[in-house]
PyMOL Python script that loads the backbone (N, CA, C, O; Angstrom):
from pymol import cmd

cmd.read_pdbstr("""\
ATOM      1  N   MET A   1     -72.033 197.744  -9.985  1.00  0.00           N
ATOM      2  CA  MET A   1     -72.286 197.040 -11.162  1.00  0.00           C
ATOM      3  C   MET A   1     -73.850 196.945 -11.226  1.00  0.00           C
ATOM      4  O   MET A   1     -74.656 197.110 -10.311  1.00  0.00           O
ATOM      5  N   THR A   2     -74.127 196.560 -12.874  1.00  0.00           N
ATOM      6  CA  THR A   2     -75.963 196.731 -12.354  1.00  0.00           C
ATOM      7  C   THR A   2     -76.131 195.636 -12.662  1.00  0.00           C
ATOM      8  O   THR A   2     -75.177 194.867 -12.778  1.00  0.00           O
ATOM      9  N   LYS A   3     -77.043 195.365 -12.818  1.00  0.00           N
ATOM     10  CA  LYS A   3     -77.292 193.401 -13.496  1.00  0.00           C
ATOM     11  C   LYS A   3     -78.303 193.693 -13.925  1.00  0.00           C
ATOM     12  O   LYS A   3     -79.212 194.170 -13.246  1.00  0.00           O
ATOM     13  N   LYS A   4     -78.374 193.396 -15.524  1.00  0.00           N
ATOM     14  CA  LYS A   4     -78.960 193.449 -16.451  1.00  0.00           C
ATOM     15  C   LYS A   4     -79.908 192.574 -16.929  1.00  0.00           C
ATOM     16  O   LYS A   4     -79.412 191.631 -17.546  1.00  0.00           O
ATOM     17  N   THR A   5     -81.420 192.573 -16.827  1.00  0.00           N
ATOM     18  CA  THR A   5     -82.791 191.288 -16.675  1.00  0.00           C
ATOM     19  C   THR A   5     -82.856 191.546 -18.394  1.00  0.00           C
ATOM     20  O   THR A   5     -83.126 192.628 -18.916  1.00  0.00           O
ATOM     21  N   THR A   6     -82.562 190.375 -19.061  1.00  0.00           N
ATOM     22  CA  THR A   6     -82.579 189.621 -19.883  1.00  0.00           C
ATOM     23  C   THR A   6     -84.338 189.060 -20.257  1.00  0.00           C
ATOM     24  O   THR A   6     -84.756 188.204 -19.478  1.00  0.00           O
ATOM     25  N   GLU A   7     -85.287 189.502 -21.354  1.00  0.00           N
ATOM     26  CA  GLU A   7     -86.190 188.562 -21.232  1.00  0.00           C
ATOM     27  C   GLU A   7     -86.522 187.644 -22.610  1.00  0.00           C
ATOM     28  O   GLU A   7     -86.388 187.787 -23.825  1.00  0.00           O
ATOM     29  N   THR A   8     -86.896 186.895 -21.936  1.00  0.00           N
ATOM     30  CA  THR A   8     -87.002 185.260 -22.303  1.00  0.00           C
ATOM     31  C   THR A   8     -88.217 185.143 -23.127  1.00  0.00           C
ATOM     32  O   THR A   8     -89.067 186.034 -23.120  1.00  0.00           O
ATOM     33  N   LEU A   9     -88.306 184.285 -23.697  1.00  0.00           N
ATOM     34  CA  LEU A   9     -89.660 183.802 -24.199  1.00  0.00           C
ATOM     35  C   LEU A   9     -90.107 182.090 -24.576  1.00  0.00           C
ATOM     36  O   LEU A   9     -89.552 181.169 -25.176  1.00  0.00           O
ATOM     37  N   LYS A  10     -90.770 182.181 -24.212  1.00  0.00           N
ATOM     38  CA  LYS A  10     -91.262 180.569 -24.450  1.00  0.00           C
ATOM     39  C   LYS A  10     -91.785 179.960 -25.326  1.00  0.00           C
ATOM     40  O   LYS A  10     -92.967 180.195 -25.576  1.00  0.00           O
ATOM     41  N   ILE A  11     -91.194 179.162 -25.931  1.00  0.00           N
ATOM     42  CA  ILE A  11     -91.125 178.930 -27.443  1.00  0.00           C
ATOM     43  C   ILE A  11     -92.114 177.697 -26.775  1.00  0.00           C
ATOM     44  O   ILE A  11     -92.266 177.452 -25.579  1.00  0.00           O
ATOM     45  N   LYS A  12     -92.880 176.843 -28.226  1.00  0.00           N
ATOM     46  CA  LYS A  12     -93.026 175.881 -28.133  1.00  0.00           C
ATOM     47  C   LYS A  12     -93.070 175.239 -29.615  1.00  0.00           C
ATOM     48  O   LYS A  12     -93.631 175.922 -30.471  1.00  0.00           O
ATOM     49  N   TRP A  13     -92.424 173.740 -30.077  1.00  0.00           N
ATOM     50  CA  TRP A  13     -92.646 172.983 -30.891  1.00  0.00           C
ATOM     51  C   TRP A  13     -93.991 172.574 -31.432  1.00  0.00           C
ATOM     52  O   TRP A  13     -94.603 171.687 -30.837  1.00  0.00           O
ATOM     53  N   VAL A  14     -94.528 173.157 -32.544  1.00  0.00           N
ATOM     54  CA  VAL A  14     -95.626 172.718 -32.102  1.00  0.00           C
ATOM     55  C   VAL A  14     -96.384 171.674 -33.707  1.00  0.00           C
ATOM     56  O   VAL A  14     -97.504 171.164 -33.658  1.00  0.00           O
ATOM     57  N   ARG A  15     -95.791 171.614 -34.506  1.00  0.00           N
ATOM     58  CA  ARG A  15     -96.437 170.848 -36.490  1.00  0.00           C
ATOM     59  C   ARG A  15     -94.807 170.167 -36.151  1.00  0.00           C
ATOM     60  O   ARG A  15     -93.958 170.566 -35.354  1.00  0.00           O
ATOM     61  N   SER A  16     -94.776 168.832 -37.233  1.00  0.00           N
ATOM     62  CA  SER A  16     -94.036 168.090 -37.303  1.00  0.00           C
ATOM     63  C   SER A  16     -92.887 168.283 -38.800  1.00  0.00           C
ATOM     64  O   SER A  16     -93.405 168.003 -39.881  1.00  0.00           O
ATOM     65  N   PHE A  17     -91.433 168.733 -38.814  1.00  0.00           N
ATOM     66  CA  PHE A  17     -91.119 168.935 -39.926  1.00  0.00           C
ATOM     67  C   PHE A  17     -90.554 167.713 -41.181  1.00  0.00           C
ATOM     68  O   PHE A  17     -89.545 167.774 -41.883  1.00  0.00           O
ATOM     69  N   ILE A  18     -91.550 166.712 -41.131  1.00  0.00           N
ATOM     70  CA  ILE A  18     -91.292 165.972 -42.511  1.00  0.00           C
ATOM     71  C   ILE A  18     -91.717 166.971 -43.518  1.00  0.00           C
ATOM     72  O   ILE A  18     -92.690 167.720 -43.619  1.00  0.00           O
ATOM     73  N   GLY A  19     -91.048 166.819 -43.970  1.00  0.00           N
ATOM     74  CA  GLY A  19     -91.423 167.315 -45.646  1.00  0.00           C
ATOM     75  C   GLY A  19     -90.663 168.664 -45.801  1.00  0.00           C
ATOM     76  O   GLY A  19     -90.627 169.109 -46.948  1.00  0.00           O
ATOM     77  N   CYS A  20     -89.931 169.524 -44.630  1.00  0.00           N
ATOM     78  CA  CYS A  20     -89.289 170.216 -44.698  1.00  0.00           C
ATOM     79  C   CYS A  20     -88.193 170.855 -45.605  1.00  0.00           C
ATOM     80  O   CYS A  20     -88.606 171.060 -46.746  1.00  0.00           O
ATOM     81  N   PRO A  21     -87.505 171.048 -45.486  1.00  0.00           N
ATOM     82  CA  PRO A  21     -85.868 171.524 -46.343  1.00  0.00           C
ATOM     83  C   PRO A  21     -85.615 171.031 -45.613  1.00  0.00           C
ATOM     84  O   PRO A  21     -86.470 170.693 -44.794  1.00  0.00           O
ATOM     85  N   ARG A  22     -84.028 170.617 -45.425  1.00  0.00           N
ATOM     86  CA  ARG A  22     -82.698 170.209 -44.479  1.00  0.00           C
ATOM     87  C   ARG A  22     -82.657 171.942 -43.524  1.00  0.00           C
ATOM     88  O   ARG A  22     -82.374 171.882 -42.327  1.00  0.00           O
ATOM     89  N   SER A  23     -82.790 172.583 -43.810  1.00  0.00           N
ATOM     90  CA  SER A  23     -81.971 174.092 -43.215  1.00  0.00           C
ATOM     91  C   SER A  23     -83.362 174.339 -41.893  1.00  0.00           C
ATOM     92  O   SER A  23     -83.211 174.475 -40.679  1.00  0.00           O
ATOM     93  N   MET A  24     -84.910 174.320 -42.855  1.00  0.00           N
ATOM     94  CA  MET A  24     -85.477 173.783 -41.391  1.00  0.00           C
ATOM     95  C   MET A  24     -85.349 173.549 -40.563  1.00  0.00           C
ATOM     96  O   MET A  24     -85.198 174.241 -39.556  1.00  0.00           O
ATOM     97  N   ARG A  25     -85.375 171.954 -40.779  1.00  0.00           N
ATOM     98  CA  ARG A  25     -85.234 171.327 -40.003  1.00  0.00           C
ATOM     99  C   ARG A  25     -84.015 171.394 -38.300  1.00  0.00           C
ATOM    100  O   ARG A  25     -84.166 171.063 -37.124  1.00  0.00           O
ATOM    101  N   GLN A  26     -82.379 172.292 -39.492  1.00  0.00           N
ATOM    102  CA  GLN A  26     -81.242 172.150 -38.242  1.00  0.00           C
ATOM    103  C   GLN A  26     -81.496 173.698 -37.198  1.00  0.00           C
ATOM    104  O   GLN A  26     -81.124 174.093 -36.093  1.00  0.00           O
ATOM    105  N   THR A  27     -82.462 174.277 -38.477  1.00  0.00           N
ATOM    106  CA  THR A  27     -83.159 175.434 -37.090  1.00  0.00           C
ATOM    107  C   THR A  27     -84.046 175.612 -35.988  1.00  0.00           C
ATOM    108  O   THR A  27     -84.101 176.375 -35.024  1.00  0.00           O
ATOM    109  N   VAL A  28     -84.897 174.424 -36.553  1.00  0.00           N
ATOM    110  CA  VAL A  28     -85.418 174.179 -35.579  1.00  0.00           C
ATOM    111  C   VAL A  28     -84.652 173.214 -33.880  1.00  0.00           C
ATOM    112  O   VAL A  28     -84.818 173.372 -32.670  1.00  0.00           O
ATOM    113  N   ARG A  29     -83.618 172.018 -34.955  1.00  0.00           N
ATOM    114  CA  ARG A  29     -82.440 171.837 -33.657  1.00  0.00           C
ATOM    115  C   ARG A  29     -81.921 172.470 -33.242  1.00  0.00           C
ATOM    116  O   ARG A  29     -81.758 172.194 -32.054  1.00  0.00           O
ATOM    117  N   GLY A  30     -81.326 173.583 -33.628  1.00  0.00           N
ATOM    118  CA  GLY A  30     -79.813 174.794 -33.532  1.00  0.00           C
ATOM    119  C   GLY A  30     -81.437 175.534 -32.167  1.00  0.00           C
ATOM    120  O   GLY A  30     -81.082 176.119 -31.143  1.00  0.00           O
ATOM    121  N   LEU A  31     -82.776 175.364 -32.424  1.00  0.00           N
ATOM    122  CA  LEU A  31     -83.501 176.300 -31.164  1.00  0.00           C
ATOM    123  C   LEU A  31     -83.079 175.543 -30.071  1.00  0.00           C
ATOM    124  O   LEU A  31     -82.717 176.204 -29.097  1.00  0.00           O
ATOM    125  N   GLY A  32     -83.023 174.128 -29.964  1.00  0.00           N
ATOM    126  CA  GLY A  32     -83.059 173.018 -29.126  1.00  0.00           C
ATOM    127  C   GLY A  32     -83.995 172.038 -28.458  1.00  0.00           C
ATOM    128  O   GLY A  32     -84.110 171.655 -27.294  1.00  0.00           O
ATOM    129  N   PHE A  33     -84.819 171.676 -29.934  1.00  0.00           N
ATOM    130  CA  PHE A  33     -85.971 171.615 -29.861  1.00  0.00           C
ATOM    131  C   PHE A  33     -85.297 169.361 -29.745  1.00  0.00           C
ATOM    132  O   PHE A  33     -84.385 168.782 -30.336  1.00  0.00           O
ATOM    133  N   ARG A  34     -86.275 168.880 -28.780  1.00  0.00           N
ATOM    134  CA  ARG A  34     -85.467 167.726 -28.832  1.00  0.00           C
ATOM    135  C   ARG A  34     -86.936 166.776 -29.867  1.00  0.00           C
ATOM    136  O   ARG A  34     -86.608 165.951 -30.720  1.00  0.00           O
ATOM    137  N   ARG A  35     -87.878 166.969 -29.692  1.00  0.00           N
ATOM    138  CA  ARG A  35     -89.215 166.559 -29.298  1.00  0.00           C
ATOM    139  C   ARG A  35     -90.518 167.362 -29.709  1.00  0.00           C
ATOM    140  O   ARG A  35     -90.358 168.582 -29.728  1.00  0.00           O
ATOM    141  N   MET A  36     -91.865 166.864 -30.064  1.00  0.00           N
ATOM    142  CA  MET A  36     -92.977 167.932 -30.462  1.00  0.00           C
ATOM    143  C   MET A  36     -93.439 168.651 -29.506  1.00  0.00           C
ATOM    144  O   MET A  36     -92.494 168.666 -28.717  1.00  0.00           O
ATOM    145  N   ASN A  37     -93.984 169.049 -29.208  1.00  0.00           N
ATOM    146  CA  ASN A  37     -94.800 169.945 -27.817  1.00  0.00           C
ATOM    147  C   ASN A  37     -93.562 170.375 -26.726  1.00  0.00           C
ATOM    148  O   ASN A  37     -93.814 170.057 -25.564  1.00  0.00           O
ATOM    149  N   GLN A  38     -92.606 170.875 -26.891  1.00  0.00           N
ATOM    150  CA  GLN A  38     -91.295 170.708 -26.002  1.00  0.00           C
ATOM    151  C   GLN A  38     -91.042 172.306 -25.959  1.00  0.00           C
ATOM    152  O   GLN A  38     -90.746 173.050 -26.893  1.00  0.00           O
ATOM    153  N   VAL A  39     -91.319 172.713 -24.115  1.00  0.00           N
ATOM    154  CA  VAL A  39     -91.671 173.961 -24.691  1.00  0.00           C
ATOM    155  C   VAL A  39     -90.292 174.444 -23.609  1.00  0.00           C
ATOM    156  O   VAL A  39     -90.095 174.106 -22.441  1.00  0.00           O
ATOM    157  N   LEU A  40     -89.204 175.644 -24.792  1.00  0.00           N
ATOM    158  CA  LEU A  40     -87.834 176.074 -24.007  1.00  0.00           C
ATOM    159  C   LEU A  40     -88.350 177.724 -23.831  1.00  0.00           C
ATOM    160  O   LEU A  40     -89.178 178.512 -24.287  1.00  0.00           O
ATOM    161  N   GLU A  41     -87.258 177.640 -22.852  1.00  0.00           N
ATOM    162  CA  GLU A  41     -87.109 178.877 -22.681  1.00  0.00           C
ATOM    163  C   GLU A  41     -85.937 179.440 -23.452  1.00  0.00           C
ATOM    164  O   GLU A  41     -84.963 179.037 -22.817  1.00  0.00           O
ATOM    165  N   ARG A  42     -85.444 180.247 -24.611  1.00  0.00           N
ATOM    166  CA  ARG A  42     -84.455 180.564 -25.092  1.00  0.00           C
ATOM    167  C   ARG A  42     -84.449 182.601 -24.133  1.00  0.00           C
ATOM    168  O   ARG A  42     -85.289 183.065 -23.363  1.00  0.00           O
ATOM    169  N   GLU A  43     -83.328 183.167 -24.601  1.00  0.00           N
ATOM    170  CA  GLU A  43     -83.365 184.274 -24.478  1.00  0.00           C
ATOM    171  C   GLU A  43     -83.858 185.556 -25.692  1.00  0.00           C
ATOM    172  O   GLU A  43     -83.433 185.550 -26.847  1.00  0.00           O
ATOM    173  N   ASP A  44     -84.623 186.387 -25.256  1.00  0.00           N
ATOM    174  CA  ASP A  44     -84.483 187.618 -27.052  1.00  0.00           C
ATOM    175  C   ASP A  44     -83.889 188.450 -27.632  1.00  0.00           C
ATOM    176  O   ASP A  44     -83.917 189.681 -27.650  1.00  0.00           O
ATOM    177  N   THR A  45     -83.013 187.259 -28.397  1.00  0.00           N
ATOM    178  CA  THR A  45     -82.064 188.599 -29.060  1.00  0.00           C
ATOM    179  C   THR A  45     -82.069 187.880 -30.635  1.00  0.00           C
ATOM    180  O   THR A  45     -82.260 186.763 -31.117  1.00  0.00           O
ATOM    181  N   PRO A  46     -81.841 188.812 -30.953  1.00  0.00           N
ATOM    182  CA  PRO A  46     -81.980 189.113 -32.593  1.00  0.00           C
ATOM    183  C   PRO A  46     -81.769 187.448 -33.401  1.00  0.00           C
ATOM    184  O   PRO A  46     -82.485 187.011 -34.302  1.00  0.00           O
ATOM    185  N   SER A  47     -80.966 186.970 -32.967  1.00  0.00           N
ATOM    186  CA  SER A  47     -80.729 185.646 -33.131  1.00  0.00           C
ATOM    187  C   SER A  47     -81.612 184.816 -33.558  1.00  0.00           C
ATOM    188  O   SER A  47     -81.873 184.495 -34.717  1.00  0.00           O
ATOM    189  N   ILE A  48     -82.147 184.416 -32.404  1.00  0.00           N
ATOM    190  CA  ILE A  48     -83.425 183.912 -31.522  1.00  0.00           C
ATOM    191  C   ILE A  48     -84.624 183.980 -31.936  1.00  0.00           C
ATOM    192  O   ILE A  48     -85.413 183.050 -31.771  1.00  0.00           O
ATOM    193  N   ARG A  49     -84.932 185.080 -32.526  1.00  0.00           N
ATOM    194  CA  ARG A  49     -86.077 186.222 -33.430  1.00  0.00           C
ATOM    195  C   ARG A  49     -86.024 185.245 -35.380  1.00  0.00           C
ATOM    196  O   ARG A  49     -86.572 184.313 -35.968  1.00  0.00           O
ATOM    197  N   GLY A  50     -85.095 186.189 -35.585  1.00  0.00           N
ATOM    198  CA  GLY A  50     -85.037 185.291 -36.631  1.00  0.00           C
ATOM    199  C   GLY A  50     -84.355 183.874 -36.848  1.00  0.00           C
ATOM    200  O   GLY A  50     -83.848 183.653 -37.948  1.00  0.00           O
ATOM    201  N   MET A  51     -84.319 182.971 -35.929  1.00  0.00           N
ATOM    202  CA  MET A  51     -84.363 181.780 -35.914  1.00  0.00           C
ATOM    203  C   MET A  51     -86.383 182.049 -35.745  1.00  0.00           C
ATOM    204  O   MET A  51     -87.163 182.740 -36.402  1.00  0.00           O
ATOM    205  N   ILE A  52     -86.432 181.821 -35.452  1.00  0.00           N
ATOM    206  CA  ILE A  52     -88.426 181.892 -34.647  1.00  0.00           C
ATOM    207  C   ILE A  52     -89.016 182.049 -35.979  1.00  0.00           C
ATOM    208  O   ILE A  52     -89.613 181.030 -36.327  1.00  0.00           O
ATOM    209  N   ALA A  53     -89.043 183.178 -36.992  1.00  0.00           N
ATOM    210  CA  ALA A  53     -89.587 184.081 -38.075  1.00  0.00           C
ATOM    211  C   ALA A  53     -88.872 182.892 -39.089  1.00  0.00           C
ATOM    212  O   ALA A  53     -89.093 183.703 -39.988  1.00  0.00           O
ATOM    213  N   ARG A  54     -88.479 182.192 -39.516  1.00  0.00           N
ATOM    214  CA  ARG A  54     -87.506 181.476 -40.719  1.00  0.00           C
ATOM    215  C   ARG A  54     -88.224 180.075 -40.306  1.00  0.00           C
ATOM    216  O   ARG A  54     -88.064 179.164 -41.119  1.00  0.00           O
ATOM    217  N   VAL A  55     -89.100 179.745 -38.985  1.00  0.00           N
ATOM    218  CA  VAL A  55     -89.928 178.683 -38.928  1.00  0.00           C
ATOM    219  C   VAL A  55     -91.161 178.795 -38.404  1.00  0.00           C
ATOM    220  O   VAL A  55     -91.790 177.873 -37.886  1.00  0.00           O
ATOM    221  N   HIS A  56     -91.743 180.611 -38.608  1.00  0.00           N
ATOM    222  CA  HIS A  56     -93.189 180.424 -37.472  1.00  0.00           C
ATOM    223  C   HIS A  56     -94.196 179.114 -37.996  1.00  0.00           C
ATOM    224  O   HIS A  56     -94.992 178.294 -37.541  1.00  0.00           O
ATOM    225  N   HIS A  57     -93.872 179.330 -38.653  1.00  0.00           N
ATOM    226  CA  HIS A  57     -95.296 177.515 -38.898  1.00  0.00           C
ATOM    227  C   HIS A  57     -95.206 176.732 -38.866  1.00  0.00           C
ATOM    228  O   HIS A  57     -95.919 176.091 -39.638  1.00  0.00           O
ATOM    229  N   LEU A  58     -94.229 175.939 -37.936  1.00  0.00           N
ATOM    230  CA  LEU A  58     -93.991 175.056 -37.218  1.00  0.00           C
ATOM    231  C   LEU A  58     -93.648 175.601 -35.530  1.00  0.00           C
ATOM    232  O   LEU A  58     -93.063 174.544 -35.294  1.00  0.00           O
ATOM    233  N   VAL A  59     -93.576 176.083 -34.685  1.00  0.00           N
ATOM    234  CA  VAL A  59     -93.659 176.559 -34.110  1.00  0.00           C
ATOM    235  C   VAL A  59     -94.430 178.245 -33.381  1.00  0.00           C
ATOM    236  O   VAL A  59     -94.857 179.217 -34.004  1.00  0.00           O
ATOM    237  N   GLU A  60     -94.349 178.011 -31.899  1.00  0.00           N
ATOM    238  CA  GLU A  60     -95.340 178.841 -31.907  1.00  0.00           C
ATOM    239  C   GLU A  60     -94.289 179.745 -30.260  1.00  0.00           C
ATOM    240  O   GLU A  60     -93.608 179.212 -29.384  1.00  0.00           O
ATOM    241  N   ILE A  61     -94.601 181.064 -30.481  1.00  0.00           N
ATOM    242  CA  ILE A  61     -94.138 181.898 -28.417  1.00  0.00           C
ATOM    243  C   ILE A  61     -95.670 181.739 -27.998  1.00  0.00           C
ATOM    244  O   ILE A  61     -96.859 181.639 -28.300  1.00  0.00           O
ATOM    245  N   GLN A  62     -94.623 181.802 -27.026  1.00  0.00           N
ATOM    246  CA  GLN A  62     -96.384 181.336 -24.842  1.00  0.00           C
ATOM    247  C   GLN A  62     -96.181 182.820 -24.325  1.00  0.00           C
ATOM    248  O   GLN A  62     -95.605 183.769 -24.857  1.00  0.00           O
ATOM    249  N   LYS A  63     -96.574 182.754 -23.609  1.00  0.00           N
ATOM    250  CA  LYS A  63     -96.526 183.681 -22.706  1.00  0.00           C
ATOM    251  C   LYS A  63     -96.627 183.483 -21.282  1.00  0.00           C
ATOM    252  O   LYS A  63     -96.568 184.447 -20.519  1.00  0.00           O
TER     253      LYS A  63
END
""", "prot")
cmd.dss("prot")
cmd.show_as("cartoon", "prot")
cmd.util.cbc("prot")
cmd.orient("prot")
């Protein structure tokens, strides 16, 4: 049995979603953010990349 190593992304929420459409708010919450300047680690999957692309102006990817 081989062990898969999954890549992870560190994502930081840097801008408020006040004034953004509801779908963007839901995307930020769907990523798992609860407060500003929070840093999360998520698996590097196409679905997570798509969510980040949707709110790219509100979050930043850290290394």
